[in-house]
C-alpha positions as CSV (number, residue, x, y, z in Angstrom):
1,M,-19.2,-28.2,3.8
2,D,-16.8,-31.3,4.6
3,S,-13.8,-30.3,6.3
4,P,-10.4,-30.0,4.6
5,V,-8.6,-33.3,4.9
6,P,-4.5,-33.4,4.9
7,P,-3.0,-34.6,1.5
8,D,-2.1,-38.6,2.2
9,V,1.6,-39.3,1.8
10,A,1.4,-40.7,-1.4
11,L,0.0,-37.3,-3.0
12,L,2.2,-35.6,-1.3
13,D,5.3,-37.9,-2.8
14,R,3.9,-36.9,-6.6
15,F,4.2,-33.4,-5.0
16,A,8.0,-34.1,-4.1
17,A,8.7,-35.6,-7.0
18,I,8.3,-32.5,-9.3
19,V,11.0,-30.3,-7.3
20,G,13.3,-33.4,-5.9
21,D,13.2,-34.5,-2.1
22,R,16.2,-31.9,-0.9
23,Y,13.5,-29.1,-2.2
24,A,10.9,-30.5,-0.6
25,V,10.7,-29.6,3.1
26,R,8.9,-32.1,5.4
27,D,10.2,-31.7,8.7
28,R,8.4,-29.6,11.4
29,D,11.0,-27.8,12.4
30,D,12.5,-26.4,8.8
31,I,8.7,-25.6,7.9
32,S,8.6,-24.2,11.0
33,P,9.7,-20.3,10.0
34,Y,7.3,-21.0,6.8
35,I,3.7,-21.0,8.8
36,T,4.2,-17.9,11.1
37,E,4.4,-14.4,9.8
38,R,6.4,-11.5,11.4
39,R,4.3,-10.3,13.8
40,G,3.5,-13.5,14.8
41,L,-0.5,-12.9,14.5
42,W,-1.3,-16.0,11.9
43,H,-0.1,-19.3,12.6
44,G,-0.9,-22.2,10.4
45,K,0.1,-25.9,9.4
46,T,1.3,-27.6,6.1
47,P,2.0,-30.9,5.6
48,L,4.6,-29.5,2.8
49,V,7.0,-26.9,1.6
50,L,8.0,-26.9,-2.0
51,R,10.7,-24.8,-3.5
52,P,10.5,-24.8,-6.7
53,G,13.3,-23.7,-8.9
54,S,11.9,-23.2,-12.5
55,V,8.7,-21.8,-13.8
56,E,7.7,-25.2,-15.3
57,E,8.0,-26.8,-12.0
58,I,5.8,-24.5,-10.6
59,S,3.4,-25.4,-13.5
60,A,3.5,-28.7,-12.8
61,I,2.8,-28.2,-9.2
62,L,-0.1,-26.3,-10.1
63,K,-1.3,-29.0,-12.7
64,L,-1.1,-31.7,-10.1
65,A,-2.5,-29.6,-7.3
66,T,-6.4,-28.1,-9.6
67,E,-6.3,-32.2,-10.6
68,T,-6.5,-33.6,-7.2
69,R,-7.9,-30.4,-5.6
70,T,-5.7,-29.6,-3.4
71,P,-4.7,-26.4,-1.7
72,V,-1.6,-24.3,-2.7
73,V,-0.7,-21.2,-0.5
74,P,2.4,-18.9,-2.6
75,Q,4.8,-17.2,-0.2
76,G,7.8,-14.5,-0.7
77,G,9.8,-13.7,1.5
78,N,7.1,-13.6,4.4
79,T,7.1,-10.3,5.4
80,G,3.2,-9.7,4.7
81,L,0.9,-8.1,7.6
82,V,-2.4,-9.6,7.3
83,G,-2.1,-13.9,6.9
84,G,-2.5,-13.6,3.3
85,Q,0.7,-15.7,3.0
86,V,0.3,-18.2,5.8
87,P,-1.9,-21.4,5.7
88,D,-4.6,-22.0,7.3
89,A,-4.7,-24.3,11.1
90,S,-6.1,-27.3,8.7
91,G,-2.6,-28.8,7.5
92,S,-4.6,-29.6,3.9
93,E,-2.7,-26.8,2.1
94,I,0.6,-27.2,0.5
95,L,3.0,-23.9,0.6
96,L,4.6,-22.9,-2.7
97,S,7.8,-20.7,-2.1
98,L,9.4,-18.7,-4.6
99,S,13.0,-18.1,-3.2
100,R,14.8,-20.0,-5.6
101,L,13.0,-18.2,-8.4
102,N,15.7,-15.6,-7.8
103,R,17.4,-14.3,-11.3
104,I,17.3,-10.7,-12.9
105,R,16.7,-12.1,-16.5
106,E,17.4,-8.8,-17.8
107,I,18.5,-5.2,-17.2
108,D,17.9,-2.8,-19.7
109,P,19.0,1.1,-19.2
110,L,18.0,2.7,-22.3
111,S,14.4,1.1,-21.7
112,N,14.5,1.7,-18.3
113,T,13.3,-1.5,-17.4
114,V,14.5,-4.7,-15.5
115,T,12.7,-8.3,-15.9
116,A,13.2,-10.1,-12.4
117,E,11.8,-13.3,-11.0
118,A,9.6,-13.3,-8.1
119,G,12.2,-14.8,-5.7
120,V,14.3,-11.4,-6.3
121,I,14.9,-9.8,-3.4
122,L,13.5,-6.1,-3.2
123,E,17.0,-5.0,-2.1
124,N,18.9,-7.1,-4.5
125,L,17.2,-5.3,-7.2
126,H,18.1,-1.6,-5.7
127,K,21.6,-3.0,-6.0
128,A,21.1,-4.4,-9.4
129,A,19.7,-1.2,-10.4
130,D,22.2,1.4,-9.0
131,E,25.2,-0.5,-10.8
132,V,23.4,0.7,-13.9
133,D,23.1,3.9,-12.6
134,R,19.1,4.0,-12.1
135,L,17.0,3.5,-9.7
136,F,14.0,1.0,-8.6
137,P,11.7,3.4,-6.4
138,L,9.7,0.5,-4.6
139,S,10.9,1.5,-0.9
140,L,9.8,-0.2,2.0
141,G,11.3,-1.3,5.4
142,S,11.2,-4.9,4.8
143,Q,12.9,-4.6,1.3
144,G,15.8,-6.8,2.7
145,S,14.0,-10.1,2.7
146,A,10.8,-9.1,0.8
147,Q,10.1,-10.6,-2.7
148,I,9.5,-8.8,-5.5
149,G,6.4,-11.4,-6.5
150,G,5.0,-11.0,-3.1
151,N,5.3,-7.0,-3.2
152,L,3.6,-7.2,-6.6
153,S,0.8,-9.6,-5.0
154,S,0.0,-7.2,-2.5
155,N,0.5,-4.2,-4.5
156,A,3.0,-2.9,-1.8
157,G,3.2,1.3,-1.8
158,G,6.0,1.9,1.0
159,T,7.5,5.8,1.3
160,G,8.2,6.6,-3.0
161,V,4.5,6.3,-3.7
162,L,4.0,10.3,-4.1
163,A,6.4,10.3,-6.8
164,Y,6.3,7.2,-8.8
165,G,3.4,4.9,-7.6
166,N,2.9,1.9,-6.0
167,A,3.8,-1.5,-7.2
168,R,1.4,-1.2,-9.6
169,E,2.7,1.3,-11.1
170,L,5.6,0.4,-11.3
171,C,5.1,-3.1,-13.4
172,L,4.4,-3.3,-17.2
173,G,4.2,-7.1,-17.6
174,V,4.2,-10.1,-15.8
175,E,4.9,-13.8,-16.3
176,V,2.2,-16.2,-14.6
177,V,1.4,-20.0,-13.5
178,L,-2.4,-20.2,-14.0
179,P,-4.0,-22.9,-11.4
180,T,-4.5,-24.9,-14.4
181,G,-0.8,-25.3,-15.2
182,E,-0.7,-23.2,-18.1
183,I,1.7,-20.2,-18.2
184,F,0.6,-16.6,-19.1
185,D,3.7,-15.5,-20.7
186,D,3.1,-11.1,-20.9
187,L,6.7,-10.1,-19.8
188,R,6.8,-7.2,-22.5
189,K,8.2,-3.4,-21.9
190,L,5.5,-1.3,-23.5
191,K,4.8,1.5,-22.0
192,K,2.0,1.9,-24.4
193,D,-0.5,-1.2,-25.0
194,N,-4.3,-0.9,-25.5
195,T,-4.9,-4.3,-27.1
196,G,-7.9,-5.8,-24.8
197,Y,-8.4,-6.0,-21.2
198,D,-4.8,-5.0,-18.9
199,L,-4.5,-8.5,-17.7
200,K,-1.2,-8.2,-15.6
201,N,-3.6,-5.9,-13.0
202,L,-5.6,-8.7,-12.3
203,F,-3.0,-10.7,-10.8
204,V,-0.9,-8.0,-9.1
205,G,-3.0,-7.0,-5.8
206,A,-4.4,-10.6,-6.0
207,E,-2.7,-11.5,-3.0
208,G,-2.0,-15.3,-4.9
209,T,-5.8,-15.8,-5.3
210,L,-5.9,-16.1,-9.0
211,G,-2.1,-17.6,-10.0
212,V,1.3,-17.2,-9.2
213,I,3.6,-14.5,-10.4
214,T,6.8,-15.7,-11.3
215,A,8.5,-12.7,-13.1
216,A,7.6,-9.2,-13.7
217,V,9.3,-6.2,-16.6
218,L,9.7,-3.4,-14.0
219,K,10.3,0.5,-14.6
220,L,13.5,1.9,-13.6
221,V,14.3,5.5,-13.4
222,P,17.4,7.6,-13.5
223,K,19.0,7.9,-9.9
224,P,18.5,11.7,-9.0
225,K,21.7,14.2,-9.2
226,G,20.8,15.5,-5.9
227,R,18.5,14.6,-3.2
228,E,17.8,16.6,-0.2
229,V,16.1,15.6,3.3
230,A,14.7,17.7,5.9
231,W,13.2,17.2,9.2
232,V,10.0,19.8,10.1
233,G,8.6,20.4,13.5
234,L,4.9,21.6,13.0
235,E,2.2,22.1,15.4
236,S,-0.7,19.9,13.7
237,P,-1.7,17.4,10.8
238,R,-3.2,21.1,9.1
239,A,-0.1,22.9,9.0
240,A,1.6,19.7,7.3
241,L,-1.2,19.7,5.0
242,E,-0.6,23.3,4.2
243,L,3.0,22.6,4.0
244,F,2.7,19.8,1.3
245,G,0.7,21.9,-0.8
246,L,3.1,24.5,-0.9
247,A,6.5,21.7,-1.3
248,S,3.6,20.1,-4.3
249,D,3.1,23.8,-5.7
250,R,7.3,24.7,-6.3
251,A,8.9,21.0,-6.2
252,G,5.9,19.2,-8.7
253,G,7.6,15.5,-9.5
254,S,10.7,16.8,-7.3
255,L,9.2,15.8,-4.0
256,T,9.7,12.4,-4.0
257,A,8.4,12.3,-0.1
258,F,6.7,13.5,2.3
259,E,5.8,11.6,5.5
260,L,3.8,12.8,8.2
261,I,5.4,11.5,12.2
262,A,3.6,12.3,15.7
263,E,5.5,12.8,18.7
264,M,4.4,9.7,20.3
265,P,5.9,7.1,17.7
266,L,8.9,9.2,17.4
267,S,9.2,9.0,21.7
268,F,9.2,5.4,21.3
269,A,12.4,5.3,18.4
270,E,14.3,7.1,20.9
271,K,13.5,4.9,23.7
272,H,13.8,1.7,21.7
273,A,15.9,2.1,18.4
274,P,19.4,2.4,19.4
275,G,21.3,5.5,18.4
276,T,18.2,7.0,17.4
277,I,18.7,11.2,18.1
278,R,16.3,13.6,17.3
279,P,17.2,15.5,15.0
280,L,15.2,18.8,16.4
281,A,16.4,20.2,19.7
282,D,12.4,20.7,20.8
283,K,9.5,18.5,21.1
284,W,7.1,19.3,18.5
285,P,3.1,17.6,18.4
286,W,4.1,16.4,14.7
287,Y,7.1,16.1,12.2
288,V,7.4,15.7,8.4
289,L,10.3,14.4,6.8
290,M,10.5,15.8,3.5
291,E,12.7,14.4,0.5
292,I,13.3,16.8,-2.5
293,S,15.0,15.2,-5.7
294,S,16.7,16.8,-8.8
295,G,17.6,15.5,-11.9
296,R,20.0,18.2,-12.7
297,S,22.0,18.9,-9.4
298,A,23.1,18.2,-5.7
299,E,22.4,22.4,-5.9
300,D,19.2,22.6,-7.6
301,A,18.0,20.1,-4.9
302,R,19.1,21.8,-2.1
303,D,18.3,25.2,-3.2
304,L,14.6,23.9,-4.1
305,A,14.5,22.4,-0.9
306,E,15.5,25.5,1.2
307,H,13.0,27.7,-0.9
308,I,10.5,25.2,0.3
309,L,11.0,25.6,3.9
310,S,11.7,29.1,4.6
311,E,8.6,30.0,3.0
312,G,6.7,27.2,5.1
313,L,8.8,28.8,8.1
314,E,7.4,32.8,6.9
315,A,4.1,31.5,7.0
316,G,4.0,30.0,10.1
317,L,3.4,26.1,9.1
318,A,6.8,25.1,10.1
319,G,8.0,25.5,13.2
320,D,11.6,24.1,13.3
321,V,13.6,23.2,10.1
322,V,16.9,21.2,9.8
323,I,18.2,19.9,5.8
324,A,20.4,17.0,6.6
325,A,24.2,17.9,6.1
326,N,25.1,15.1,4.4
327,L,23.9,11.6,2.9
328,A,24.5,9.9,6.5
329,Q,22.9,12.5,8.0
330,G,19.9,12.1,5.9
331,A,20.2,8.3,5.8
332,A,19.8,8.6,9.4
333,F,16.6,10.6,9.1
334,W,15.3,8.1,7.3
335,A,16.3,5.2,9.8
336,I,13.9,7.2,12.5
337,R,11.2,6.7,9.5
338,E,11.8,3.2,9.4
339,A,12.0,2.2,13.1
340,L,8.7,3.5,13.9
341,S,6.8,0.4,13.1
342,D,9.6,-1.9,15.3
343,T,9.6,0.3,18.2
344,Q,6.2,0.4,18.7
345,R,6.5,-3.5,20.3
346,P,8.3,-2.9,23.4
347,E,5.4,-0.7,24.4
348,G,3.2,-3.1,25.1
349,A,0.1,-4.5,22.4
350,S,-1.2,-2.6,19.4
351,I,-4.1,-2.2,17.8
352,K,-3.0,-1.3,13.8
353,H,-4.9,0.5,11.0
354,D,-3.4,0.9,7.3
355,I,-5.8,3.3,6.4
356,S,-5.8,5.8,3.5
357,V,-8.4,8.7,3.3
358,P,-8.3,11.6,0.5
359,V,-5.4,13.9,1.2
360,A,-7.6,16.9,2.1
361,S,-9.4,15.0,4.7
362,I,-6.3,13.7,6.9
363,P,-6.8,16.1,9.3
364,E,-10.3,15.6,10.2
365,F,-9.7,11.7,10.2
366,I,-6.8,12.4,12.8
367,E,-8.9,14.6,15.1
368,R,-12.2,12.3,14.9
369,A,-10.0,8.8,15.1
370,G,-8.4,10.6,18.0
371,K,-11.6,10.6,19.8
372,A,-13.4,7.9,19.0
373,V,-10.2,5.6,20.3
374,E,-10.5,7.1,23.3
375,A,-13.7,6.4,23.7
376,V,-12.5,2.9,23.5
377,S,-10.0,2.8,25.6
378,A,-9.4,5.4,27.9
379,G,-5.4,6.4,28.1
380,A,-4.7,4.8,24.4
381,R,-1.6,5.8,22.8
382,V,-2.2,6.6,19.4
383,A,1.0,6.1,17.5
384,C,0.0,7.8,13.7
385,F,2.8,8.1,10.8
386,G,2.5,7.6,7.1
387,H,2.4,9.0,4.0
388,L,0.7,12.4,4.2
389,G,1.6,12.9,0.1
390,D,-0.5,9.9,-0.7
391,G,-3.1,9.8,2.5
392,N,-2.1,6.6,3.5
393,L,-1.4,6.5,7.2
394,H,-0.3,3.8,9.6
395,Y,-3.0,4.8,12.5
396,N,-1.3,2.4,15.4
397,V,-2.7,2.4,19.1
398,S,-0.7,1.2,21.5
399,Q,-2.1,0.1,25.1
400,P,-2.4,2.6,28.3
401,V,0.9,2.7,30.2
402,G,0.5,-0.1,32.3
403,G,-2.4,-1.7,31.1
404,D,-3.4,-5.2,30.2
405,A,-2.2,-6.7,26.8
406,E,-4.9,-9.6,27.0
407,A,-7.5,-7.2,27.6
408,F,-6.5,-4.2,25.2
409,L,-6.5,-6.8,22.6
410,A,-10.1,-7.8,23.0
411,L,-11.0,-4.1,22.1
412,Y,-9.2,-4.9,18.6
413,R,-12.8,-5.4,17.2
414,P,-14.4,-2.2,18.2
415,M,-11.4,-0.2,17.9
416,N,-11.1,-1.5,14.3
417,K,-14.9,-0.3,14.0
418,V,-14.6,2.9,14.8
419,V,-11.2,4.2,13.2
420,H,-13.0,2.1,9.9
421,D,-16.1,4.0,10.1
422,I,-14.4,6.8,10.0
423,V,-12.3,6.0,6.8
424,R,-15.3,5.4,4.9
425,D,-17.4,8.1,5.8
426,L,-14.6,10.2,4.3
427,D,-14.5,7.6,1.2
428,G,-11.5,6.1,2.2
429,S,-9.9,2.6,2.2
430,I,-9.6,0.3,5.0
431,S,-6.2,-1.2,3.4
432,A,-3.9,1.1,1.5
433,E,-0.8,-1.2,0.9
434,H,-0.8,-4.2,3.2
435,G,-3.6,-6.0,1.7
436,I,-6.5,-7.7,2.8
437,G,-5.2,-11.5,3.4
438,Q,-6.8,-12.9,6.4
439,L,-6.8,-10.2,8.7
440,K,-9.6,-8.2,7.0
441,R,-10.9,-10.7,4.6
442,D,-14.5,-10.4,6.5
443,E,-14.7,-6.6,6.9
444,L,-14.0,-6.6,3.2
445,L,-17.0,-8.7,2.6
446,A,-19.3,-7.1,5.1
447,T,-18.7,-3.3,3.8
448,A,-17.7,-3.3,0.4
449,P,-20.8,-2.9,-2.3
450,P,-21.8,-6.2,-3.0
451,T,-21.4,-5.9,-6.7
452,A,-17.6,-5.2,-6.4
453,I,-17.9,-8.8,-3.7
454,D,-20.0,-10.1,-7.2
455,L,-17.2,-9.1,-9.6
456,M,-14.4,-10.5,-7.8
457,R,-16.1,-13.8,-7.4
458,R,-17.0,-14.4,-10.4
459,V,-13.1,-13.3,-11.3
460,K,-12.3,-16.3,-9.0
461,A,-14.4,-18.5,-10.7
462,A,-13.1,-17.8,-13.9
463,F,-9.3,-18.2,-13.1
464,D,-9.5,-20.7,-10.5
465,P,-12.7,-22.7,-11.0
466,A,-10.9,-25.8,-8.4
467,G,-10.6,-23.1,-5.6
468,I,-6.9,-24.3,-4.8
469,M,-5.3,-20.9,-5.1
470,N,-4.9,-19.8,-1.8
471,P,-8.4,-19.9,-0.1
472,G,-10.2,-18.2,2.9
473,K,-7.8,-15.0,1.4
474,V,-9.3,-11.9,0.1
475,I,-12.7,-13.4,-0.6
């Protein structure tokens, strides 16, 4: 196969003319923020960053890209964790930033929908929904910079999946520019539609390999009238699982979050996140962050939370409990949860896993994976936390105390293998919410059923016969 060749100046000029020189970034220093992802694991090169301001400009860009077989890498807020939004090192790929498509086109409280462009920042969408007494329930640690297009392209999850589903479940319709430049307008608010294939779901989670999502119709929900946040100390993941079963039985859809946190990542947060105060006086091997929401009243949410936790204490599932006394304390509990990922960095090198297994298999996974990790790297510290309610764990492994970072990272492949082997043995997934990108592409190809890979390749070829859309990612 021929090596990729960077576009010549004349071709770059043609692309730049579509958006105008002001929005065609060529300076190396100005390009730099676009070609390195937030953890610094993926670095790329590009001769040109295009910042279109309309769907029509994107259409013209992709049409020209297909005609000239110029690879294009779409990018939202550049918060992805698997390298899906970063160009390769060849310098042959043009980067397409969606940041200027940042309008909320419509917000409809009666239909409980919002139509937002791909560049709308998630936190801004939260604020817009709040202004009409609604909630957009997708919540992520990166929501201050993550954009809606990227959220959909990666099928983002977050802390609200238990009650509301991930990005796919929150999307009713999309507007997409295809590699040919054709515009697929499917911006409908329908909750029921059985007229043929559900085409939007081909693009949600496709990581920009089939086309560019430019806008979407998203679901809103009524804002809860009451919300209670509790922090629970427990002895084991098994106890947490049983407490989850109890909470699910008693609360049903009012159980809006159930997060599992090990002592190790909490100790990292206490050490490295300024202002972090442990919610409980005593240390426990495991903790649960539980949220109960009520559409009726604050009193109803409080009563339900107290009832669940009292039962948990009486049954010996919970060792100690505190319910947030006010909104500020509840926010402080959640701030600890959001700090767990970043506060692992000061502890040295880490090898991260974004996995899911059936909820009932979580205790078994944690027990088996702990032994497997120790066999690969004696003294490695497991910083496990995640969304117990939907089976998704961030199973991160930090280097041993005083260990060598480079030597530890050299164990990346064997560490991944032992963890992912257990995941597959439990019929789980090696990518629960972060996507495939570059990081997990080869493993996906090596381990997924051949028929599944063949079908994905057929879909890719049908939508993108010239192979210009985010090449080298996913498949």
